[in-house]
Phi, psi and omega in degrees: 000148182303328183295342179267356181299142179243140173266130181233159178288154178304136179087358179297140179239144176298135181294345183257347178214060186286358183280001177212167180268133175250157181254333184238133181231154177232154176293144178227098178300327182298319186258353176071016177200159179296148172235160182290157181299323180298313178295323179298317180294315178299316180297324178298324177286310185297323184290344179266002178264135182292324181267150178293120178293140174273090186213146180298330179296318180296318178297318178296322179293318179297322177292317182295314185272341185059032178229154175292157182306321183302321179290317179294321178302316178299319177297318178297317179294322177296316178297321178298315178298316179299320179299309181294321178295323178292323176296319179296318183287315187271334181045061182293137180299324181298322178295313181300320179294315180294320179296323180300330177285329183277314183221079187298339182263357182261148174283119183299326185282332172292320177298314180300318179300318177299317180294324177298311181297318178297315180298321177296318180296313180300316181295316179299316179297318180295319179293321178295317178298318180297317179295320179297317180292325178293329182285341183283000000 
């Protein structure tokens, strides 16, 4: 969504793929700095997978954070939930307008509510998996 776009200085490189120039960046509360849109899209997919993806992005994140993927995944899921909950609470007009272009026949706030519930389920499942793995 446009509201997550980040403005960066010329020459800024994504911390996870600094070997090339990116044009679009998004804010990342988890990492405390903007990341490229491509890494953001991949992370959105990866954080919803129960198993650790075998991918160079995950390895770069583990090096950057000095934490295992499971901990970073939980932080990403928490940030995702906070984002959807803030949209549900604040109901910004800009989101509704942008959503109307994407899905003109859907109620944006019903969609946001679905995303909140989904984010809660993913986070709960990830926390349950983490506790189960810690017990082993």
